[in-house]
C-alpha positions in Angstrom: 103.3 95.6 99.3 104.4 98.1 102.0 101.7 99.4 104.4 101.5 102.2 106.9 98.6 103.6 108.9 97.6 107.3 109.3 96.4 107.3 112.9 93.9 110.2 113.4 91.5 111.1 116.2 89.3 108.1 116.9 86.3 110.3 117.3 86.7 111.4 113.6 86.7 107.7 112.4 89.2 108.8 109.8 92.3 106.7 110.3 93.3 104.7 107.2 96.0 102.6 105.6 98.4 103.7 102.8 99.6 100.7 100.7 102.5 101.1 98.3 103.8 98.5 95.9 104.6 97.5 92.3 102.0 95.8 90.1 99.5 95.5 93.0 96.2 96.3 91.1 94.7 92.8 91.6 95.5 92.8 95.3 94.0 96.3 95.6 90.7 94.9 94.2 90.7 92.1 96.8 91.5 94.5 99.7 88.7 96.8 98.6 86.2 93.9 98.4 87.3 92.6 101.8 87.9 95.7 103.9 85.9 98.5 102.2 82.4 97.0 101.6 79.8 99.2 99.9 76.5 98.5 98.1 77.7 100.4 95.1 81.0 101.8 93.8 81.7 104.5 91.3 85.2 105.0 89.9 85.9 108.6 88.8 88.8 109.3 86.5 89.9 111.7 83.8 89.9 110.8 80.1 93.7 110.7 80.0 94.1 108.2 82.8 90.9 106.4 81.8 92.1 105.7 78.3 95.1 103.7 79.7 93.9 102.2 83.0 90.1 102.4 83.4 89.3 99.1 81.7 92.0 97.2 83.6 90.9 98.6 87.0 87.2 98.1 86.2 87.7 94.5 85.1 89.8 93.8 88.2 87.1 95.2 90.5 84.3 93.4 88.7 86.2 90.1 88.9 86.0 90.2 92.7 82.2 90.8 92.5 81.9 94.6 93.0 78.9 96.5 91.6 80.8 99.3 89.9 80.3 102.1 87.4 82.7 104.6 85.7 82.6 108.3 85.3 85.2 110.2 83.2 85.8 114.0 82.9 88.3 116.0 80.7 91.8 115.9 82.0 93.6 119.0 83.3 93.6 121.7 86.0 91.0 123.6 83.9 88.4 120.9 84.8 88.9 121.4 88.5 85.9 123.8 88.9 82.3 123.9 90.1 80.9 123.1 86.7 82.7 119.8 86.5 81.6 119.1 90.1 77.9 119.7 89.1 78.3 117.5 86.0 79.8 114.6 88.0 77.1 115.0 90.7 74.4 114.8 88.0 75.9 111.6 86.7 76.1 110.1 90.2 72.4 110.8 90.6 71.6 109.2 87.3 73.5 106.1 88.4 71.5 106.0 91.6 74.4 106.8 93.9 73.3 107.1 97.5 74.8 107.1 101.0 75.8 103.4 100.6 77.9 104.3 97.6 81.7 104.5 97.7 83.7 106.6 95.3 87.1 105.6 93.9 89.4 108.3 92.7 91.7 107.0 89.9 94.1 109.6 88.7 96.4 112.4 89.7 96.0 115.4 92.0 93.1 117.0 90.1 91.1 113.8 90.1 91.9 113.1 93.8 91.1 116.7 94.9 87.8 116.7 92.9 86.6 113.3 94.0 87.4 113.9 97.6 85.5 117.2 97.5 82.5 115.6 95.9 82.6 112.7 98.4 82.7 115.2 101.3 79.5 117.1 100.1 77.4 114.5 98.2 74.4 113.7 100.4 76.3 115.2 103.3 79.3 112.9 102.8 80.0 109.4 101.4 83.2 107.4 101.6 86.0 107.4 99.0 89.3 105.7 98.2 92.3 107.2 96.6 94.3 105.3 93.8 96.8 108.0 92.7 98.4 107.4 89.3 100.9 110.3 89.3 104.0 110.8 91.3 102.6 114.0 92.8 99.5 112.1 93.9 101.4 109.2 95.4 103.9 111.3 97.4 101.6 114.1 98.5 98.1 115.0 97.3 96.3 111.7 98.0 97.3 111.7 101.6 95.9 114.0 104.3 92.3 114.6 103.3 92.7 118.0 101.6 90.1 118.3 98.9 89.4 121.4 96.8 88.4 123.0 93.5 89.6 126.2 91.9 87.8 129.5 91.5 88.6 132.3 89.0 90.1 134.2 91.9 92.7 131.5 92.8 93.6 127.9 93.4 91.9 125.5 95.9 89.6 128.2 97.3 86.6 126.0 97.7 87.3 122.8 99.7 87.1 120.6 102.7 89.2 118.4 105.0 87.8 114.9 104.4 90.0 111.8 104.8 89.8 108.9 102.4 89.1 105.4 103.6 92.3 104.0 102.0 95.2 105.0 99.7 96.7 102.6 97.2 99.9 103.7 95.4 101.0 101.3 92.6 104.3 102.3 91.1 103.4 100.6 87.8 101.3 103.8 87.0 104.5 105.9 86.9 105.9 104.0 83.9 103.4 105.6 81.6 103.6 109.1 83.2 104.7 111.9 80.8 108.0 113.5 81.8 106.4 116.8 82.7 104.0 115.0 85.1 106.9 113.1 86.6 108.8 116.3 87.2 105.7 117.8 88.9 106.0 115.0 91.5 109.8 115.6 91.8 109.0 119.1 93.1 107.0 117.6 96.0 109.7 115.0 96.7 112.4 117.8 96.8 110.1 119.7 99.1 110.0 116.9 101.6 113.7 116.6 101.6 114.0 120.4 102.2 111.5 120.6 105.0 112.1 117.3 106.9 114.9 115.0 105.7 118.3 116.2 104.6 119.4 112.6 104.1 116.7 112.2 101.5 117.8 115.5 100.0 121.4 114.2 99.7 120.1 110.9 98.3 118.4 113.0 95.5 121.7 114.9 94.9 123.7 111.7 94.6 121.1 109.7 92.5 119.1 112.2 90.4 119.9 110.5 87.1 118.7 107.1 88.5 115.5 108.7 89.9 114.8 110.5 86.6 115.2 107.1 84.8 112.5 105.8 87.2 114.6 103.2 89.0 111.8 101.2 90.7 113.8 100.5 93.9 114.7 104.1 94.4 111.2 105.3 93.6 109.7 102.9 96.2 112.1 104.3 98.8 111.2 107.9 97.9 107.5 107.4 97.8 107.4 105.5 101.0 109.6 108.1 102.7 107.5 111.0 101.6 104.3 109.2 102.7 105.8 108.6 106.2 106.8 112.3 106.5 103.4 113.5 105.5 101.4 111.0 107.6 103.4 111.9 110.7 102.7 115.6 110.1 99.0 115.0 109.4 98.7 112.9 112.5 99.8 115.8 114.6 97.9 118.5 112.8 95.1 117.2 110.6 93.4 120.5 110.0 96.5 122.7 109.3 96.3 124.7 112.5 100.1 124.6 113.1 102.8 122.2 112.1 101.1 121.1 108.9 101.7 124.6 107.5 105.3 123.6 106.8 104.0 121.3 104.0 103.2 124.6 102.2 106.9 125.3 101.6 107.0 126.8 98.1 103.2 126.7 97.7 102.3 130.2 98.8 104.1 132.0 95.9 103.8 128.8 93.8 100.0 128.9 93.8 100.1 132.7 93.0 102.4 132.0 90.0 100.1 129.2 88.8 97.0 131.4 89.0 98.8 134.4 87.4 99.7 132.0 84.5 96.0 130.9 84.2 97.4 127.4 84.9 99.7 127.2 81.9 102.4 126.8 84.6 101.8 123.4 86.2 101.6 122.8 90.0 105.0 121.3 90.2 106.6 124.1 88.2 104.9 126.7 90.4 106.0 124.9 93.5 109.6 124.7 92.2 109.6 128.5 91.5 108.0 129.1 94.9 110.6 127.0 96.7 113.5 129.0 95.0 111.7 132.2 95.9 111.2 131.2 99.6 114.9 130.0 99.8 116.1 133.3 98.4 113.9 135.3 100.8 115.3 133.1 103.6 118.8 133.9 102.5 118.2 137.7 102.1 116.8 137.8 105.6 120.0 136.1 106.9 118.2 132.9 107.9 119.7 130.5 105.3 123.3 130.0 104.3 124.1 130.9 100.6 125.7 127.5 100.0 122.4 125.8 101.0 120.4 128.1 98.8 122.7 127.0 95.9 122.1 123.3 96.7 118.3 123.9 96.6 118.4 125.8 93.3 120.7 123.1 91.7 118.6 120.1 92.7 115.5 121.8 91.4 117.1 122.5 88.0 118.6 118.9 87.8 115.1 117.5 88.4 114.0 119.2 85.1 112.0 122.0 86.9 112.2 125.7 86.0 114.3 128.2 87.9 113.1 131.4 86.2 109.8 133.2 86.2 108.6 134.2 82.7 109.6 137.8 81.8 106.1 138.9 81.0 104.8 138.1 84.6 104.5 141.3 86.6 105.5 141.1 90.3 102.4 143.2 91.2 100.2 140.7 89.4 101.7 137.7 91.3 101.6 139.6 94.7 98.0 140.6 94.1 97.2 136.8 93.9 98.7 136.4 97.4 95.8 138.5 98.8 93.5 135.6 97.8 95.7 133.0 99.7 93.4 130.9 101.8 96.1 130.4 104.5 96.4 134.1 105.3 95.2 135.4 108.7 94.2 139.0 109.5 95.6 140.1 106.2 99.0 138.5 106.9 100.2 135.9 104.4 102.3 133.3 106.1 105.5 132.1 104.3 107.4 128.9 105.1 111.0 129.9 105.2 114.2 128.0 106.0 117.0 128.2 108.6 118.7 125.3 106.9 117.7 122.2 104.9 115.6 120.2 107.2 114.7 123.1 109.4 111.7 125.2 108.1 109.7 127.7 110.1 106.5 129.8 109.4 107.1 133.5 109.1 104.3 136.1 108.6 104.3 139.5 107.1 107.1 139.4 104.5 107.4 142.8 103.0 105.9 143.2 99.5 109.1 144.9 98.3 111.2 142.0 99.2 108.8 139.6 97.5 108.8 141.8 94.4 112.7 142.1 94.4 113.0 138.3 94.5 110.4 137.8 91.7 112.2 140.4 89.5 115.7 138.8 90.0 114.2 135.4 89.1 113.1 136.5 85.7 
């Protein structure tokens, strides 16, 4: 089992360990029992993950003597809303959950975001642990303490910064992951290569077939590398005041495309399209070399992610969603652009016409 610590401000009491390994479920239970004591635990998952892993996880935690209950909710982005939050909170109250209770999020990004959000507001805040079961969760969304739910106006508009007490990434979960979900995670891995690590980007170019066949040694290296990149950025900028913004590469337009599709386009697919759009904007503004743009587009397509925006999506409809972007400031929407692979920068005030032109040429 590999381990690394996210070292945050001591005053916030929010530093924690990320542990990564293969077939570590039994050890995870022992570590929780030893290092994360609570009077009561509630595991929260969706019915998709729950049908495969809930019994095994619950048995493992009960075997080490934990007092634990289970709550499930319907899988999918469409559940990531205030109604599901209220339903889960009602079940927590029925189970007698109080401030001595610890929540355990077992699932992908939706589960992690929801459970983190609930933990941050339930009785003014209770602790929680992340056990991400998807690639996107293991390399990105379970780390850094961003929690949120969606509103009809857009994605992740209601949320908090609230760090978990621990993150456990077991690569065994990836073996049962549907291909579309695996590809969603590939979008985030590619993002980390683009914004921080050209060597990892080149590794993906040279080994994409092995990665797609879920070679465990390669996946361990990629997951660990992405976690190290994200933890180092979060340590410098926990609340996204500066450097952490580069993690939004591809996400600004990606979230707008997701929202415009009413979430029929997945997060990874939206980010893939957003990354291509941001790279094209960078090239049109003479920041990024055309050869590097082509490398970015090719690796995204080789990962099984889309390169084209559906024809029936209007540029105006997507751009109107940008007005709801939670990261804007003084009506300026900030884009993460590129000077080269491994060298991102934040640029505000991209002209709507340029955005529209790029959207149209991507159809």
